[in-house]
PLY file of the C-alpha trace (Angstrom):
ply
format ascii 1.0
element vertex 106
property float x
property float y
property float z
element edge 105
property int vertex1
property int vertex2
end_header
0.00 0.00 0.00
1.43 3.39 -1.06
1.87 5.84 1.82
3.81 8.76 0.26
6.68 9.50 -2.14
9.18 9.78 0.75
10.59 13.17 -0.21
9.38 14.92 2.95
8.95 14.23 6.64
6.23 15.64 8.85
8.27 16.86 11.83
6.89 17.76 15.27
9.01 20.73 16.41
10.78 20.24 19.75
12.26 23.75 19.48
11.54 26.81 17.35
12.48 26.24 13.71
13.06 28.81 10.97
12.35 28.17 7.31
15.46 26.64 5.64
16.99 25.49 8.95
18.96 22.27 8.68
17.41 19.62 10.90
18.74 16.20 11.81
16.01 13.67 12.55
17.88 10.68 13.91
20.01 9.59 10.90
18.22 11.73 8.31
18.93 15.35 7.40
16.23 17.69 6.25
15.55 21.31 5.42
12.60 23.04 7.08
9.99 24.10 4.53
8.41 26.63 6.92
8.86 28.25 10.30
7.55 26.31 13.28
7.07 26.83 17.01
7.42 24.14 19.65
4.62 21.63 19.10
3.95 22.62 15.48
4.19 19.92 12.83
6.10 21.17 9.78
7.22 19.71 6.49
10.92 18.91 6.21
12.47 18.26 2.79
14.65 15.14 2.81
15.61 15.14 -0.86
16.97 17.80 -3.14
19.85 20.20 -3.61
20.10 23.16 -1.24
22.52 26.07 -0.93
23.95 25.84 2.60
26.42 27.88 4.63
29.92 26.43 4.39
33.23 26.69 6.17
35.22 29.34 4.31
38.65 27.83 4.97
38.58 24.86 2.59
37.71 24.16 -1.01
35.10 21.51 -1.73
35.18 19.44 -4.88
32.04 18.60 -6.81
30.65 15.19 -5.92
32.56 14.84 -2.67
30.94 13.84 0.61
30.42 16.82 2.90
29.78 16.94 6.65
27.52 18.98 8.93
28.95 21.03 11.79
25.84 21.44 13.97
27.60 23.76 16.41
28.56 26.33 13.77
25.75 25.42 11.35
28.07 25.00 8.38
29.04 22.39 5.84
32.60 21.06 6.18
34.81 19.62 3.46
36.24 17.01 5.84
35.11 15.33 9.00
37.10 16.82 11.89
35.45 15.08 14.84
32.24 13.11 14.71
30.31 15.29 12.26
27.85 13.23 10.23
27.80 13.26 6.44
25.00 15.51 5.23
25.28 14.62 1.54
27.28 15.32 -1.62
28.59 18.63 -2.93
26.55 19.28 -6.05
28.93 21.99 -7.19
32.53 22.87 -6.34
33.29 25.57 -3.76
36.47 27.66 -3.71
38.44 27.88 -0.47
37.09 31.30 0.53
33.49 30.61 -0.57
30.80 30.85 2.09
28.12 28.59 0.59
27.93 25.29 -1.24
25.16 23.45 -3.05
24.53 20.11 -1.32
22.35 17.17 -2.34
21.20 16.11 1.10
21.14 12.47 2.22
23.03 11.39 -0.92
0 1
1 2
2 3
3 4
4 5
5 6
6 7
7 8
8 9
9 10
10 11
11 12
12 13
13 14
14 15
15 16
16 17
17 18
18 19
19 20
20 21
21 22
22 23
23 24
24 25
25 26
26 27
27 28
28 29
29 30
30 31
31 32
32 33
33 34
34 35
35 36
36 37
37 38
38 39
39 40
40 41
41 42
42 43
43 44
44 45
45 46
46 47
47 48
48 49
49 50
50 51
51 52
52 53
53 54
54 55
55 56
56 57
57 58
58 59
59 60
60 61
61 62
62 63
63 64
64 65
65 66
66 67
67 68
68 69
69 70
70 71
71 72
72 73
73 74
74 75
75 76
76 77
77 78
78 79
79 80
80 81
81 82
82 83
83 84
84 85
85 86
86 87
87 88
88 89
89 90
90 91
91 92
92 93
93 94
94 95
95 96
96 97
97 98
98 99
99 100
100 101
101 102
102 103
103 104
104 105
């Protein structure tokens, strides 16, 4: 029996969420489709390519695995501690660039 296409999650907010925030739901990353207050249920995109803030100290090559620094809310070119992989760089980023296009959960 078909339930849904699996591209989105319905997420009950445990904290305030702003549209386009990166959320980690257990082992799955998502991007908030809307703002939400505690207790609201919002849609979270779990597929697609999104422009995300990135560490400006390292270049990122297209197609490489990238990691999420939840403390600084930025994509990293390399895992420095226990940052989880957020997806694949969909485009290259120069060393001093501040954003990168990422295909999440890829």
